[in-house]
N, C-alpha and C positions, 0 to 999 in steps of 0.2 A: 585423668591423664591427658591434660590438654597440651602440654608442652611436648617437645621432641626429646624423648628419653632414649639413650643408647643402651641396648640390652643384648645379651648373648643368648642364642637359642641352642640348647643342647639337643641334638637330634640323635635318637637312638638307633641302633642297628635294628631295633625294633621300632625305631623312629621316635626319638625323643629329643627335645631340645630345651634350651634355656636362655634366659636373658641375663647377662652380667653387665655391669656398668662399664663405661669407657671402652667398649669394643668398637673398633672402627673398620675392621676388615672381616671378610667372610672366612671362617675357619671350618674346613671340611676334611674329613678323613675318607678313605676309600671303602671302609667297611659299610655294607648295606645288606640288611636281611629283612627289613619290614616291607611288606607289599604296599605300604602307604608312602614309601619313599623309594624312588628309583634313581639310578645313576644315569646321567647322560654326559659322557665325557668327564669333565671335572666338576660338573654341577649336579645338584639334586633336583628331582622333580617328583610330583605325586600329589595326592589329595591333601595331605597334611602340609606340604610346602605351599600349595595354593591357599589353604585355609589361613596359615599364619601370615601370608602376604596380604590377604584381604583384611585380617584383623589389624595389621600394622598400618594399613591405609586409613582405617576408620579411627584408630586411637592415636596415630601419629608417633609411633616409636620406631627406633632402628634396632636391628638385631643381628646377631652373629650365630650361625649354625655350627654345631659340632656333634658328632656321633657319641653316644654314651660309651664309656670306656669298656664296660664288661658285657655289653651287648644283652642287657636284660631290662625287663620292664620295671621290676622292683618287688622284692619279697623280703620278709624279715626272717633272719636266722634264729637259732636257738638262744643266742646271747642277746637278742633284741636289736641287732644292727640290721640296717636296710642296705640292699644292694641296688644296682640298676638305676633307672631314672629317679625313682623315689628317693634313693639314697643320696643322689647328687643334689636333689632339692633340699633335703633335710640338712646336709652338710654345708649348704650355701654355695655349692659349686655351680649351681644353675638357678635362674630365677623362674623359669617355666619349663615344664615338660609337655611337649605337644606330640601326641602319637595316638596309636590305637590303644590307649591306656584305659583299662576298665575301672569304672567307679565302683569301689567296694567299701564296706564299713570299716575294715581294718586300715585301709589307706587314708580314709577320711579322718581318722584319729590323729594322723601324723602330718598330713598336708592338707591344704585347702584345695578344693576342686570346683571348677566352674560348672555351669549347667551343661548337660550333655550336648555334644554337637552331632552325635550319631547313635541310633538305637540298634542293638544287635541281640543275638542269643547264641547258644552253643549248638553246633551241628558237627557233621563229619564229612570228609571227602574220601573217595576211593575211585579206583578205575571203573569205567562204565561197564566193562564186561563182568565185574564182580557184583555190580548192583542189579544186573539184568536177570530176568526170570527165564526159565527154559521155555523155548517157543514150541507151540503145537506143530509148527511146520519146520522142525529142526532138520528134516531130510533135505530141505532146500538151503540150509545155512552154509554149506561149503562154498556156494557161489552167491555173489551179491545180486540184487534185483537187476541191475544194468547188465550183468553177465548173462543172466537167464534170458533177458530180452535179446541180447546179441546171439545167443545159441538158437533161439527161436527163429530169428531172421536168417541165420546161416542154414537152418534146416529147410526153411521155405525156399531159399535161393537154390540150394542143392537139389531139392526135388524138382524145381522148375528147370534147372539145367539138364538134369537127367531126362526129363520129358522132351526138352528142345533137341538134345543130342539124338535121342531116339527117333525123332521126327526128321531131323535134317540129314543125318548120316545115311548115305546109300547102303552102307554095309548093314545097318540096323533095319532099314526099311527100303528094300531094293525096288519093289514095284508097288507103289501106293494104290494103283488101280486093281491089282490082283491079290495083294497080300493084306492080311489084317495086322494093324499096328499093335505090337506087344507091350510097348511102354506107354500106357495111358498115364494121365496125370495121377490117378489114384494109385496105380501100380508103382509109379515112380516114388511116391511118398512111402508106400509100403516097403519098397525095396531099401530105402535109406533108413527106415525105422528098424528093419532087421539088422542092418549094420550096427546101429546103436546098441542093440542087445547082443552083439557079437554072434549073430545067427544069419545064415544066408536066406534070401527070399528070391528064388528064381522067377523067370529066366534071367540070366546074367547078360550084360552087354557083350556084343560081339565085335563092335568097332573099336579101333584104337582110342578114339575120342571118348566113347562111353566107358571104356576100361580105365582111362586116365581119371575121369571124374569119379568113378567108383573107388579107385585106389586112394585118391586124395581124401575122399569122404571117410573111407575106412581108417586111414591114418589119423584123420581129425578125431574120429569117434574113439579110437583106442587111446590117444593122448588125452582127450577130454575126460574119459572115464578114469584114467590113471590120476589126473589132477583132482577129480571129484573124490575118489575113494581115499587118496592120500590125505587131502585136507579134512575129509570127514573123520578119518581115523585119528588125526592129530587133535581135532576138536573134541572127539570123544575122550581122549586121554586127558586133555586139559580141563575138561568138565567133569572128570571122575570125582573131584572134590569140590564141585561147584556149589555155592550157596548163594541164595538171593538175600541181600541185605538192604533194607530200606529204613530201618528204625534202630534206635539204641537197644531195644529189646532183642531184635534180630542179632545185633552185634554181640550182646552179652550171652546169647544162647548158642553160640557156635565157637569152635576153637580152631577153625581152619585158617582164618585171616587174623593176623595180629593187629593190634591197634594201640595208639598212645597219643599223648598230648605234650605240650611244652612243660618241661620240668619246672616245678615250683611256681607255676603261673596261676592266675586266678581260675582258669578252667580246671586245673588239677585240684585246687582247693575246693571247688564246688563239689566234685565227685568225692573228695575225701570227707567233707563235712555233711554230705547228703544222707538222709535217713531212708531214701527210696531204695528198696532192695535191688532193683535193676542197676541203679547207678553205683551202689555199693559193690556189686559184683564186677562192674567195669573197673572201679578203682582197685579192687583186690587183684584183678587180672594184670593191670598195669604195674602194680607193685611186685607181683610175683614174677612177671616176665621182664621187668625193668625196661619196658618198652617206651620210655619217655624219650623225647628229642630235645636237643639243646635250644632250638629256635624254630620258627615257623618255616623257614626256607628248607631246613632238613626234613621236616614233616611232609611238606609238599613234594620234595624229591622222592622220599620213600613211597608216598602214595602213587606217584607216577611209575615207579619201578614195579608195583604190583604186590598183591598179598599183604597190603597194609592199609589201614584206615586211619587217617589223621583227624583227631578231634580238636576243634578250635572254635573261634568265634565266627559266626555265620557270615558276617559282612566281609571279613578278611578272606574266608574260604571262597566267597562268591567271586572275588577278584582273581583268585588262583584258577577257578573254573573258567573264567572269561579268557584267561591266557592259555590254558592247556586243555585242549579238546578231549584228551583222554580221561579227564576227571569229571566227576559228577558229585554234587552236594546232596546230602540227605534232605528229604522234604520236611522231616521232623526237626523242629528247632525248640530247644528247651532253655530254661533259666535265662529269661530275658534280662539283659543288662545294657549299659550305655558306656560310650567313650567320652572322657572329659579331659580338660587341660588341668595339670597339677601345678600348684604354686606353694611357697612356704606358708606356714600358718600365720594368719594375720596379714597376708600380703594385700596391699591396696589394689593390686592388679586384677584380683578375682572379680570384683564387682563390675568393673568396666569391661572385662572380657566377657562376662556373662551377658551384659547388655548388648555387646557387639555380636555375640553368637546368636542371640534371639533376633536381632535385626537381620542378620544374614539368613536366618531360617524363614522369617516372615517375608523377605523379599524374593525367596526362591533360589538364592545363591548356593545354599548347601545342596539343594536338589540338583542344580546344574553341575556342581562339582562331582556329585555322586554319579550322575549320568556320564560325565566326561571320562572319569577314570575307571568306571566299571563296564564300559562298552566292551563287547567281545572282540578280542584281537588274536584269537588262536589261528595258526596257519592252516591252510587247506591240506598240506601234506600231513600235518599232525592229525587232522580230522580223518583222513583216509586210513591212518594206521589204527584208529580205534576199533575197526572191525577186522575180524580174522577171516571173513569171507573173501574169496578171490575176486578181484576187481577186473574189469575188461582190459586194463593196461597190463595186467599180469599175463593175460593170454593173447596179447597183441600179435605175437609171432605166429601163433596157431591160426588165428583168424586171417592173417595175411597169407599164410600158406594155402588155406582153403580157397580164398578169393582168387589167388593166382592160378591154382589148379582148375577152378571152374572156368575162368576166362580162357585158359589155354585149351581146355576140352571143347568149349563151344567154338573156338576159332578153328580147331582141327576138324570139327564136324562141317563147318562152312567150307573149309578147304577141300574136304572130300567131295562135297556136293558140287563145288566149283569145278573140280577136276572132271567129274562125271559130265557136267553140263558142257564143258569145253570139248570133250571127246564126242558127245552127241552133236554138238554144233558143227564140228569138223566133218562128221559122217553125213549129216543132213544138209550141209552147206547153208547153215543158218547162223545168225549172230549169237554169240555166247550169252549176251544179256537177255535176249528173248527166250532162249532155252532155259536159262537160270530162273527167270521170272515164272515161266510156265511150270518148272519143277517145284518151285516154292508154292505156287497156287495149288498144285496137286497135293502137296503135303500139308498145307495149312488152310487152303481155301475150300470152297464148297465142292470143287471137283473131286477132291479126295473123299469127301464125305458121301457124295452121290455114288462114287465108285464102290465104296464100302457097302452102301445100301444095295446096289445092284448085285454085288457078289453075294450078299446075304440072301437076296431074293432068289438068285439062281440056286444057291445051296438048298433053300427050302423046296424049290421046284424039283 
């Protein structure tokens, strides 16, 4: 094909296309269902679009794209007639079919197919939560790891605030030189731990600042426990029929999750003609439940909705997983097959297309296209939704309430101490700052500790 030949490319809703002679304009419909061809406004883009563009540059032909009319790859009915892209090739409505079109022995009898441009196999996709195993640490599952870290930080800050308030507030510790401090650091953490278990651990704060911090922490603990047990209960109910599915045998041995594939496609024919007892059971299940889907887009949508595993060709499923973070593909891949370009029997295009595909493969262009269109593009929000565990942003209001309460409590304790220092300064005719500094030294400095030691020695004497 040295000259410039004008051809029409029939693009399937599963992505197919053709070359007809004398086509001078791009012919595109809005129907799109194949992951290899995506719409951007009025134009099509995707792996197969780039592939045919590279082939046209190498071989020097023009082409016109149009979506296949019945949105099918191509299968033969009981009367021997073909539908889909293969049917258009046989009837002469298209010169080429370029898509994720599987090379099979039946198709090879009726059309010529080039050397494969991509290798694949059969796998299945389903929601990540359906493919996961039960965790040994399921008691921690109601909250995410980030949430548990936030709770630990909140616990440490609250214990520290209780300790500070107990030291600063004159109501809690009136005479550092004569009285023993009741709220040590260890007791402060023990006190808030008792609140987490809805039990009291005295002595309780006497000052307004200490009571405010305690009340805020109790409110935080009660609401936190309510969120924990509520989410834990819902997860127990959702997992009451939980099964872990990682292989086709797991899929065949359970009846909780439904599964299916594209009706009358090459994947369905594989299970129908297989002698493997596991694959036969899968086919019998799909026949009994009539769980087939009309196209890949419907299968991906049902898999996202949950309680459904969509069986298809692994390379197409990988693209769906790259787009939708809720989905995961099975590690097991069976029945290795390949994608090829179809042309009418005896077409002179096949030899040249085969040579061009081999050149693109050897130059690394096919690998580049694969990396370009299979890169993960799922949204962060979608990724967050894959887990049922409560995330920190779900409890944002609760953490803000606790932080505000702790800040106000410490501020009130400082105001209490400041008020006392002011009164003492007025009585002793000293500056307020010097009295406040001396008071803080008594409560936090070595003076308070030596006084405590002197009191202890006196008590022993």
